[in-house]
LOPA-21077 format. One record per residue (C-alpha): x, z, y; residue in one letter. Coordinates in steps of 0.2 Angstrom, whole numbers, padded with zeros to 4 digits, always signed. Each point is the difference from the previous one (the first is absolute). Example, Ala and Ser with C-alpha at 12.3 -4.5 7.8 and 13.67 -1.06 7.14 Angstrom:
% LOPA-21077
+0062+0039-0022A+0006-0003+0017S
***
This chain:
% LOPA-21077
+0320+0367+0570M+0010+0007-0015A+0019-0001+0002R+0008-0013-0011P+0009+0007-0015A+0016-0011+0005I+0005-0011+0014R+0003-0019-0002I+0014-0006+0011L+0006-0017+0003A+0013-0009+0012D+0007+0011+0014R-0009+0015-0006R+0007-0002-0018A+0018-0003+0008E-0002+0016+0011A-0006+0010-0015F+0015-0005-0010V+0012+0003+0015R-0007+0018+0001K+0003+0002-0019M+0018-0005+0002E+0003+0014+0012Q-0008+0014-0011R+0010+0014-0007G-0002+0010-0016A-0011+0012+0010T-0001+0010+0016D+0009+0016-0003L+0002+0006+0018A-0015+0012+0000R+0006+0010-0015V+0018+0000+0003E+0001+0017+0009K-0010+0010-0013P+0009-0009-0014V+0017+0005+0007Q-0006+0018+0001R-0005+0000-0018I+0016-0008-0006V+0011+0011+0010E-0010+0016-0006D+0002-0005-0018V+0018-0004+0002R+0003+0016+0008K-0011+0012-0009N-0002-0008-0017G-0013+0006-0012D-0008+0012+0012A-0004-0015+0012A-0004-0011-0015L-0013+0012-0008R-0008+0003+0017R-0003-0018+0003Y-0005-0003-0019A-0013+0014+0001E-0007-0006+0017K-0001-0018-0004W+0003-0004-0018D-0012+0012-0009G+0013+0011-0007L-0006+0017-0005A+0010+0015+0007P+0007+0005-0017K+0000-0018-0008Q+0017-0007-0004S+0005-0016+0010L+0006-0007-0016R-0012-0005-0013A+0004+0006-0017S+0002-0012-0015E-0014+0009-0008K-0012-0004+0015E+0006-0018-0001L-0004-0001-0018K-0017+0008+0002Q-0004-0013+0013A+0005-0014-0012W-0012+0008-0013N-0014+0001+0012S-0001-0018+0006V-0010-0013-0010S+0007-0010-0014A-0004-0016+0011E+0011+0007+0014F+0014+0004-0012R-0001-0018-0007T+0000-0008+0017A+0015+0010+0005L+0010-0006-0015K-0005-0018+0003T+0005+0001+0018A+0016+0010-0003A+0005-0012-0014G-0001-0015+0011N+0009+0008+0015I+0014+0006-0011R+0003-0017-0008R+0000-0008+0017Y+0013+0013+0006C+0011-0003-0015E+0000-0019+0004W+0004+0005+0018Q+0015+0011-0003K+0016-0007+0007P+0014-0004-0012Q+0018+0005-0001E+0013-0014+0000W+0019-0003+0001E+0008-0017+0004R+0017-0007+0004S+0000-0008+0018S+0018-0006-0003Q+0015+0003-0011A+0003+0019+0001G-0015+0005+0010V-0015+0007-0009K-0015+0005+0009V-0017+0007-0005G-0014+0012+0003Q-0007+0015-0009V-0018+0007+0002V-0001+0019+0002R-0017+0009+0002P-0003+0012+0014L+0001+0018-0006Q-0017+0006+0007S-0015-0008+0008A-0016+0007+0008G-0016-0009-0003C-0015+0003+0012Y-0017-0002-0008V-0014+0000+0013P-0015+0012-0004G-0010-0002+0016G-0015-0011+0002R+0003-0007-0018Y+0011+0008-0013P+0012-0014-0006L+0007+0003-0018P+0004-0018+0001S+0013+0004+0013T+0008+0012-0012M+0003-0014-0012L+0007-0012+0013M+0012+0012+0007T+0006+0010-0015V+0001-0014-0013I+0013-0010+0010P+0010+0015+0003A+0000+0004-0019Q+0005-0018-0005V+0014+0001+0013A+0007+0016-0009G-0004+0013+0014V+0003+0017-0008E-0010+0011+0011K-0017-0007+0005V-0010+0012+0011R-0018-0004+0004V-0010+0008+0015V-0019-0002+0002S-0012+0010+0011P-0016+0007-0009R+0004-0010-0016P-0015-0007-0010A+0000+0003-0018K+0004-0019-0003E+0015+0002+0011T+0006+0015-0010L-0004-0009-0016A+0010-0015+0005A+0015+0011+0003A-0001+0007-0017H-0001-0017-0008F+0015-0005+0010L+0009+0015-0006D+0003+0006+0018V+0009+0017+0000K-0002+0004+0018E-0017-0001+0008F-0003+0009+0017Y-0017+0003+0007R+0004-0004+0018M-0001-0015+0012G+0001-0005+0018G+0016+0002+0011A+0004+0016-0008Q+0002-0008-0017A+0011-0013+0007I+0011+0013+0009A+0002+0010-0016A+0005-0015-0010L+0012-0006+0013A+0009+0017+0004Y-0005+0011-0015G-0006+0018-0001T+0002+0013-0013K-0015-0006-0010S+0002-0019+0003V+0018-0008-0002P+0004-0014+0012K+0000-0018-0006V+0011-0016+0004D-0015-0011+0004K-0019+0002+0004I-0012-0013-0004V-0019-0003+0000G-0014-0002+0013P-0009+0013+0010G-0009+0004+0016N+0006-0001+0018L+0008+0017-0002Y+0009-0005-0016V+0006-0016+0008T+0006+0009+0016A+0010+0013-0010A+0008-0014-0011K+0006-0008+0016K+0006+0016+0006M+0011+0004-0015V+0006-0017-0004A+0018+0003+0007F+0001+0015-0012D-0009-0006-0015C-0003-0018-0005S-0018-0007+0000I-0008-0015-0006D-0009-0006+0016F-0013+0005+0012L-0017-0004-0007A-0015-0003+0011G-0018-0004-0004P-0004-0013-0014T+0001-0019+0005E-0007-0015-0009V+0001-0019+0005V-0009-0013-0010I+0004-0018+0002V-0011-0012-0008S-0009-0017+0003H-0010-0002-0016S-0002+0018-0007G-0016+0009-0005D-0007+0009+0015A-0006+0014-0010R+0017+0004-0007F+0008-0002+0017I-0013+0012+0008A+0002+0013-0015A+0019+0000+0002D-0001+0003+0019L-0013+0014-0002V+0010+0008-0014A+0016+0002+0010Q-0010+0004+0016A-0008+0015-0008E+0017+0009-0001H+0000+0005+0018D-0010-0003+0016P+0016-0007+0008D+0004-0012-0015A+0003-0019+0005L-0010-0013-0009A+0002-0019+0004I-0006-0016-0007F+0008-0016+0005I-0007-0017-0004T-0002-0018+0007T-0018-0001-0005R-0013+0006+0012K-0014+0000-0014D+0011+0011-0011L+0003+0012+0015A-0018+0002+0003N-0004+0002-0019S+0013+0014-0001V-0006+0009+0015A-0018+0000-0008D+0007+0006-0016E+0010+0014+0009I-0016+0006+0008Q-0008+0002-0017K+0015+0007-0009A+0004+0013+0014A-0018+0007+0001A+0000+0018-0002G+0019+0001+0000N+0003+0008+0017N+0019+0001-0001I+0001-0019-0004A-0013-0004+0013K+0010+0009+0014T+0016-0008-0006S-0007-0018-0001L-0009+0001+0017A+0015+0008+0009G+0015-0008-0008N-0006-0014-0011G-0001-0018+0005A-0003-0018-0007I+0012-0012+0007L-0004-0019+0001L+0017-0010-0002A+0001-0018+0005S+0010-0004-0016S+0007+0008-0016R+0017+0001+0008E-0007+0010+0015Q-0009+0011-0012A+0016+0005-0009L+0009+0001+0017E-0013+0013+0005F+0002+0009-0016A+0019+0001+0001N+0000+0006+0018R-0012+0014-0005I+0011+0005-0014A-0013+0010-0010P+0001+0013-0013E-0011-0010-0012H-0003-0019+0000I-0011-0011-0011T+0004-0019+0000V-0005-0015-0009D+0013-0005-0013E+0006-0015+0009E+0004+0011+0015D+0010+0013-0009Q+0017-0007+0003Q-0004+0000+0019L-0002+0019+0002V+0016+0007+0008R-0006+0017+0006N-0011+0011-0011A+0001+0017-0010G-0009-0008-0015S-0007-0017-0004I-0016-0003-0010F-0003-0018-0005V-0017-0008-0003G-0018+0006-0002D+0003+0011-0015Y+0014+0011+0007S-0010+0013+0010P+0011+0012+0009Q-0008+0015-0008A+0008-0006-0016A+0017+0002+0008G-0005+0017+0007D-0002+0007-0018Y+0006-0009-0015A+0007-0018+0002A+0018+0008+0000G+0008-0004+0018P+0000+0015+0012N-0014+0004+0012H+0011+0010+0012V+0003-0014+0012L+0006-0003+0018P-0012+0000+0014T+0001-0003+0019G+0009-0016-0002A+0014+0008-0010A-0002-0013-0013A+0011-0011+0011R+0015+0009-0006F-0004+0009-0016R-0011-0001-0016G-0010+0014-0009G+0007+0016-0008L+0010-0005-0016S+0013+0006-0012V+0013-0006+0013M-0006+0015+0011D+0007+0012-0012F+0017-0007-0005V+0016-0004+0009K+0010-0015-0003L+0018+0005+0000I+0014-0013+0002S+0015-0001-0011I+0017-0008+0004Q+0015+0000-0012Q+0016-0010+0005L+0015-0004-0010S+0017-0001+0009R-0001-0019-0001G-0018+0000+0006G+0005+0011+0015L+0014-0011+0004S-0012-0015+0001T-0011+0007+0013I+0014+0011+0009A+0004-0013+0014P-0019-0001+0005A-0002+0019-0001V+0016+0004+0010V-0004-0014+0013T-0018+0007+0003L+0006+0018+0000A+0014-0003+0013E-0013-0010+0011A-0010+0015+0001E+0015+0011+0004G-0001+0010-0016L+0018+0000-0005K-0002+0013-0013A-0012-0011-0009H+0012-0014+0000A+0014+0011-0006E-0011+0007-0015S+0001-0018-0006I+0018-0004+0003R+0006+0016-0008V-0008-0006-0017R+0005-0018+0002C+0019+0004+0004T+0002+0014-0012H+0012-0004-0014A
***
């Protein structure tokens, strides 16, 4: 008997599945931590010599080829891609850039009381490293999603790394006016961005998804160089009680084809819809071996006893992507990105709707959202007090400082308030 494309779980089995999902992490890094540590330490110690050795071994770099792609090469790639692809890039980039502009935090200044003025200024990071995967699938879309928010934030130096870059990835770099593009990937690229070599200057922050080695390296350097988060395999949850089974199945299969370890879950209160979606998945995944592996191994259809339980399951899972009916949108607490209704496929968000597709996985959506302009700026507080304003809050400051035993703090207030 053929193995079903996806499991249907109800009652205790559904609860057990959700409980297991709550305990998952971004990914299991233990099996690669030792080799990644050797690579990171080698690049940190030996710089370009180690970097080139790894790039030639794993990233397809020719012995005399420069690590850094020239502006001429990027332009040639742009000229070599189809007009249709160039138009698609412009459409997607325009929507992403507009969304980022709307997202950018504002500076402000206010008087909290007479003589006490407070506020915040927004300052961009000086440099950022964007990792663009080039393994199973080249992802020029990730170039857009990582570089554009950095540019909108005002980051001066944006450095892109990508192993074996496809011409489409190089073309996207030219279109975005990327000045520094390096043909390298893996843990070695993360180490170079974090610590710098003669050829690759270090950056303030590293962003972007990658494989297990990339993720482990990001974790390893995180105390020396800021990172966005540890991204694992793609995750999708769809919650619907009246949706189109073909649409639901199509979205589950679409996200499942990213990776054999991808997580694809449908939650509903209707058994007939669950069975229809399972049948449609069988058809939609035919011939797509990666999606079939993912759906059979990690996928599930959960039958909930009520709409409330369906959303409770979803929030406990805290997925990277979630699709819900419009009436349930306000009930989503934990998700990287929310898609509302039948005509909001997650693939639209992967490419051209505008919001970012670099999103938290492994239940990290419990405490953060996706990559944004906020990842590339600092909010710096400002405080300006007049003598009268200081005198107003001086008793509170002195009392609190003395309660903590910090007498010099208290004296720094008194000397101003008693000075003639």
